[in-house]
C-alpha positions in Angstrom: -103.7 -11.1 -46.7 -105.5 -7.8 -45.7 -104.7 -4.0 -46.8 -102.0 -4.8 -48.9 -100.4 -2.5 -51.8 -98.9 -4.1 -54.4 -97.3 -1.1 -55.3 -94.1 -1.0 -54.1 -93.4 3.2 -53.3 -96.9 3.0 -51.6 -95.5 0.0 -49.5 -92.2 1.2 -48.6 -93.8 4.2 -46.5 -95.9 2.3 -43.9 -93.4 -0.3 -44.1 -90.9 2.5 -42.2 -93.4 4.0 -40.1 -94.2 0.2 -38.8 -90.2 -1.4 -38.7 -90.0 -4.9 -37.9 -92.3 -7.2 -40.0 -93.2 -5.1 -42.5 -89.7 -3.8 -42.8 -88.7 -7.4 -43.2 -91.7 -8.4 -46.3 -91.3 -5.5 -47.7 -88.4 -6.7 -49.9 -90.6 -8.9 -51.8 -92.6 -5.9 -53.2 -89.4 -4.5 -54.5 -87.7 -7.9 -56.1 -91.3 -9.1 -57.6 -92.4 -6.8 -59.9 -88.8 -6.3 -61.4 -88.3 -9.9 -61.8 -91.4 -10.1 -63.4 -90.7 -6.9 -65.8 -87.6 -9.0 -66.5 -89.3 -12.6 -67.6 -91.9 -10.5 -69.7 -88.8 -8.9 -71.7 -87.1 -11.8 -72.4 -90.6 -14.5 -73.2 -91.8 -11.0 -75.8 -89.1 -11.5 -77.2 -89.8 -15.4 -77.6 -93.6 -14.8 -78.6 -93.3 -12.3 -81.0 -90.2 -13.5 -82.6 -88.5 -10.3 -82.3 -84.9 -10.7 -81.9 -83.5 -7.4 -82.0 -84.5 -3.9 -80.3 -85.0 -1.7 -83.4 -84.2 2.1 -82.8 -86.7 4.5 -83.5 
């Protein structure tokens, strides 16, 4: 892969101008980070042993 951007916002602009194949691949730049964040949130509780969110 060359000339790729991992930042979803940075990837969206050029994809809108190129269209076609770029737009068809754009979903992964948004879905993958969101799924990764959700998975990290679930794993964090297991790793640290914390079961509830504490208020500040």
